[in-house]
N, C-alpha and C positions, 0 to 999 in steps of 0.2 A: 396549722402554722405556715409561714412563709418559707418557701422552698427555693432553690438554687444557690448559688456561689456568691460571696460576699464581694462586694466592689473592693478593688485593689485600691490602697492608700498609698500615696508617695512617702518613701522615705528620706529622710534629711538629717545632715549632721553639722549644723551650723555651728560657727565659732564664737556667735554672740546672738542673744536674744532678738536683737532687733533683725539680724541675718534670718534668724528662725521664722519671725514674723513675715519677712518679706518673701520666703522660699513658700511659706504657708500660702500665703496670698496668692503665689502665682500658680500653686497647684491646690484647686478648691476642693479637693477629695481628702485632704486633710483637716478641712473644716468641718464640724460635724452638727448637724441639727437633732434634736431630741428623737425625731421620726426615724432617724439614720442609725441613731443609736437603737432602737428598739427593733428596727430591721436585722442589725449586726447580732445583737443577742440571739435573736430567734434563729438565724441562720448557721451562726458558727461557735456557739457555745458549746463546749466539749460537754460537760454536764448535761446539757438537753439531749446531745446527740446518744450519750449513755443512757438516758431515760428513753428516746425513743426505742433502742435495741430492747429495753425491757418490755414495752408496749408490745412490741411485735412477739417477743416470747410469750406474753400474757394471751396473745391473741392464739397462737400456736396450740396452747393449751386448752384454750375452749373449744377449738376443732378438735383436738384429740379426745375431749370428754364426749362432746356431740356423738362422735361416730364410735364409742366405747360399747354402747349397749345395741350394736348391729347384731343380728343373728349369727353365731358361731357353728361354723361345721366341722366334724373331726372324723376322719376315716382311721382305721386299723385293717391290717393284712400282715399274716404270718402262716407260720408251719410249725407244728408243734409233734414232736415225735419221742416215746420213752417206753418205760415199762414200771407197772405200779403192782404191788403185790395185793393179792386177794384171797380170801379164804374159802375152801370148798371141803365137799365131804373127804375128798382124798388129802387135804391138808393144804398150805399154802401154794398158790400157783401165782405166775407171772403172768401178767394180762398186756399185751401189745397195744400201746397207744399211738394214733397216728393221725393227725389232722389237721387242714389246710383251711381257715378261717378269713373270712371277709365280714367288716362291720363298719355301719356309719352312724354318726348322730349329729342331729341338726338342734339347737337349743336356742333359746331366747327369753330375756326376762322384759315383760311389759310395764308400762310406766306406772302401774299401781303397785309392782312387786311380785306378780305372779309369774312363775318360772315355768316355761313350757319347754319339753323334750321330745322329739321324736326319733327313733333308732331303728336300723334294720340290720338283719345280720343273716349269713349265708356261711354253712360249714359243711366240708367235704371230710367225713371220718371213716377209719376202719374200726369196726366195733367187733369186739370179743366179749365171752360172757361165759363165767366158770359153769353156769348151767346149760346154756344153749350151744356153746363151743363159738366158733369164727362166723360170725353174722355178716363179713364181708363189708362191702361199702355202704355206707348209707349217707344221704344228704338231709339237712334239717336248715329252716328257715325260720325267721321272727320278724314279728313288727311289733312295736310297742311305742305307747304313749303315756308321758307321764306329767302331771300339772300338779304344781307345789304354790300355794297361795298362804303368805306369813298372815297371820292374826294378829300378833303383837309386835316384836321386834323385827324390824325390816319392811313393815307395812305402810303403803303410803307412798304418793308420787314425791313430796319432800325428801324422804328418806333414801328412794330409788335414785332421784337425780341429784342428790346431794353433792356428788362430786363435779357435777355440770354447773349447778349454782354457785358450787365455791368457786371454779374455775371465771364464771363471768363476773362474780363479784370481784374476784382478785383482778380481774382485767379494769373493771371500774374503778378499783383503788389505785391502781396503776395509772390511769388516766389523770384520777383526782391527785395523784402524788407529782404527776408531771405538771400539770397545772400550777400546783402549790410551788414548786421548784421555779417554774417561769415565773410565776408573780414575784419570788423572791430576788432572782436575779434580774428583772427588768427593774426593781425597786433598787437593788444595790448599783447598777449601772447607770442608773437616772439619777441617782445620788451623788455618785461621783461624777456624772457629768457636770450637775449644778455646781459642785464643789469646785471643779475646773473652771467653770465660769466664773464664779467668786473670787477664783485666785487670779483670773485674768482681768477682772473689772477692777480689784486690788491693784495689779500691777498698774493699769491704766490710772487709776487716782495717784499712785505714786510719782507715774510720769509727769503729771499735770502738777503735781506739787512742785515737782524737781524745776518744771519749766516755769512756775510762777515764781519761785525763788531767783532762779538765774535772771529772769527778768527784771525782777526789782533790785538783784545784785548790779544790773546793768545802769539801770535810771539811778541808783546810788553813786556808781561811778563816776558818772556823766556830773552830778552834782558835786562829788567830791573834786573833779577836776576842774569845776566851776566855783570852787570854794565856798559852795554852801553848805557842805557836810565835812565831818571829821573822820580820819581813817578807822578810828574806833566803831564809827557807825556801822562800818562795813562788816565788822567782826560777826555779829548773829546771823547775817544773811549767809556769810561762808559757813558757818557752823549748821545752818539748816540745810545748806545744799550737801554739806558732808552727809549729816544724817539721812537725807533723802537718798544718797547713793547707797547706804547700807540697807535702807528700807527696799530698794529697788533690787538689790541682790537676794535678800529673803523672798520678795515677791517672785523672782524669776524662779528661784528652787522651789518655792510653793506650786507654780505652774507645771514646772517639770514632772514633780512628784505624782500630781494629779493625772497629767497625760499618761505616765506609765502606768499608773493604777488601772484607770481607762482601758489602754490596750491590753492589759494582762485580761481584763473583765471581759473584752469584746473578743478574745482569741487573735489579737494581732500581734505583729513582731515588735519586740520589745523596745526596737530602734525606731518605729513608729511614732511621728510628732503628731499629736493629736491637740485641735483646738476647738473652743464652743463655739459655734456661729449662732447666735441668738441675742436679742435684745433682753431687756428683763423679762423673768417668767412670766408667761401668762398663766394668771391663777383662774381657773373657774369658779363659779359661783359655789359658794360653800354650802350644801346641803343641811336641812334639819336633821336633829338627832332621829326621828321616826323615819324620816327617808332613809338615811344613812344605814339604819338597822335592817329596814327592807332590803337595800342593796346586799348587806351582809349575809341575810340569810338566803337570797337568791343566787349570789355570786360567790360567795367565799370559798376558794379551793378548801381552807381548812376545814370548813363546817362539812364539806362534803366529803370529805375524808373521813371525819368522825363519825358521820352518819351512814357510811357504808362500815366502817368497822363495826358500828353497833349492830347492823343488819347481819354482819357476820358471825358476832358473837350470839348474837339469838339463834341463829341456824345451827352453831355448833352445840349450844346446849340443847336444842332440839334432839340433835343427833345423841347427845351424851344420855338423855333422858331415855330414849329409844334404846341404847344399847344396854341400858341398864334393866330392861325389862327381861321376863322370860320369852324363850323362842317357843312359839306354839304355831305350828303349820299344818294346814289341812292339805293331805295328800291323796290323790286318786292316779291310779295307773291301770291301764288296759294292755293285754300283751295277745298277740296271735303267734302260734307256733303250729309248723308244719314238718312231718317227716316221711322220708320215701326213700325209695332206691335211686332216684334222680332227682335233678332239680325242678322239671317241672311237676313230679309228684309232689314234693314238698310244697311248691307253690301253691298247687291246686288245693292241699289242704287247708292252706291258710285261707284262700279265697272261700272254702266251704264254711270258714270258721268253727271248724270241729274241736280245733284246740285252743282253749284261750283261758286268761286267768284275768280278774279284775280284783282291785283291792280300793278300799276308801278307809282313810282313816286320818287320825291325828298324830303329830310328832312334837313331843315336849321336850326343851333344854332347858333346865334348871339347875344354875349354878349352885352349888352347895354352900357356897360364903360368896355373896355378892359384894362385898365392902367396897372393892376395888372401883367397880363400874358405878356405885352409888358415890363415891367420893369424886369420882371422875363429873358426875352431873352435878354435883354441888360447886365443883371448881368451875364449871361453865357458867351457873348461874351467877356465881360471884364475878365472873368474867363481864356478863353482861350488865350487872350493877355497875362496874368499874366503867364501862364503855359509856353508860348513861351518865355518869356523873362527869366523864370527860366531856360529853357533849354539853351538858348544862352548864358547866363551869366554864367552857371555850364562849358560850352565849353569855354569860354574866360578864365574863372579861371583856368579850368584845364590846358590851353596853358601856361599861366603865371607859374603855379605852376610847371609844367614838366620843363620848362626851367630853374627855379630857383633851383629845386631838382638836375638837372643835372650838373648845374654848381658847385652846392655845393657838390655834390657826386665827382668829377673830381676833385675839390680843396682837399678834404679830400683824396682822393688817393694819390694826390701828397704830402701832408702832410704825409702820413703813410710812403713814401717811404723816405721822408726826415728824418722822427723820427728813423726809422729804422737804416739809416746812421749815425745819431748822437748818437744812443745807442752803436752803434759798436764803436764807438769812445771814448766814456766815459767808456767802459769795457776796453779798450787799456789806458786809463789815469788812472782807477782805479790800474790796474796791474803796470803801472809806478811808481804811488805814492807809492805804496805798497812796491817796490822794492827800491824805494828813501828811505823809511822810515826804511826799515832793515839795510842799509847801514849806516845810520845816517845822510843822506844827507837832508832829508824831516822830514816835522814834523806831529804830530798826526792830527792837524788841516787840512793839506793839505789832508791827506787820508778820513778824514772825510767828506770833502767837496767833494772830488771825489766820495764817496760812495752815497753821496744824489743827486749827479748830476746824477748818474747812474740810481738811484730810479726813479727820474724825469723823464729821457729820456725812460727808459723803459715803465712807466705810459703813457707816451706820445703816445708810440706806440699802446699800446691797445686800449686807446683812441681813435686814429685817427681810428684804425681799426673798432671800434664800431660806430664811427661817420659814416663811411662810409655805415656800414652795416643798420643803421636807415635810412640814405637817400634811400638808396636802398630799404627797405622795404617799406617807403612811397611810391615811385615811383609804386612799386608793388601794393600796396593799392589803389592808384589812378587809375592805368590803370586794376585793376580787374584780374592780374597776380599772385596773390599770390600762394603759392602752395596749390594742392587739394583743390580748391575752385570747390562745385559741380555745 
């Protein structure tokens, strides 16, 4: 994404639209190009800033899970004192118990699920016996190793690394959601930008129509003064000028509304006056349906998000099936013990491996009723089916939408070409009707009708251009090919 701060835009509060235009012309920062709109969206959108925070959180979760399976060391130290009853030939006797103990344990889980643990302990104890009496101080030490290998539940790298894989997938999903959000925000802002451009062009057309009407009125006034026209001939032109003033007011209002909407979408101050600095929309060549579908498969943020969701559902289903299995673990352990009147004596006995215990066996955990975990597994499988359905439905909807958008865009392009031809003919008609009126062969009504038809034709041209641009933007949003998508 583009980093940095957004360019400052000048703020104006003009008393009229013409003053606003003049102020904006003097300050070019108020006039935006489509590229600047894209840049401002990527830099300043509050929604994108929030999405970046979530991306950082997802990355931190991955780091946390990557270091979760590191070896763990634990240690204990303590002193125990007390008395416990014991039976003897003379009856119950109280035996003193006093011990100082130190112990340490190192454990680790291997990628395939094997759990390995090493432990060591050293104790100093005062020993009494009902038979032998006071035995005095003795030291005992021990070293043990234990290995546990899951055979059913919990076996396999996918199960052991489930949390890490889930965290990585969550990060991928967050990035896909950010791309999807960026795609939507760019589409929304660019659509508003071209709506603003349309409002400006409509205003220019209204201003041009008023100028033509005023010019025709001036020429009719000259003819009236020369006695070549009657006062009634000027009424239609005055009515047309009044109508043009009303249309100008509505057009100015639309420009201001679109400017306010665009300022909000770009995260700018509400009193910032924005204008679209662009000629007619530059429309790229429309792709064929197959090519558009290829772009959708390769770039669509929506498709990427749904694909990641399907992968996650499949992993959760695998975990649910694993949890529904019985737990059968192979366990092996080996322990060396030493005992003596001193610490070296106890350790020496360990070194000679005189006291040892070895164990190899199986540990089984079998729930009496396993319906809950089996139901969870079935729910997870249904979630996979739902995710597969959503993905296939998205592809089917995309094929339909792409075909529809391409058809509408091609029709809009044809309408734009026809509208330009019509506008050219209406301009010729205005010139002809004005010439007929000046020579007394036409009426003011015919001039007004020609002016209105010209205004309508010019508006149809810009509306057709904008319709084509909207279809193109919608196609780019669907296929993930809007400009500067991160």
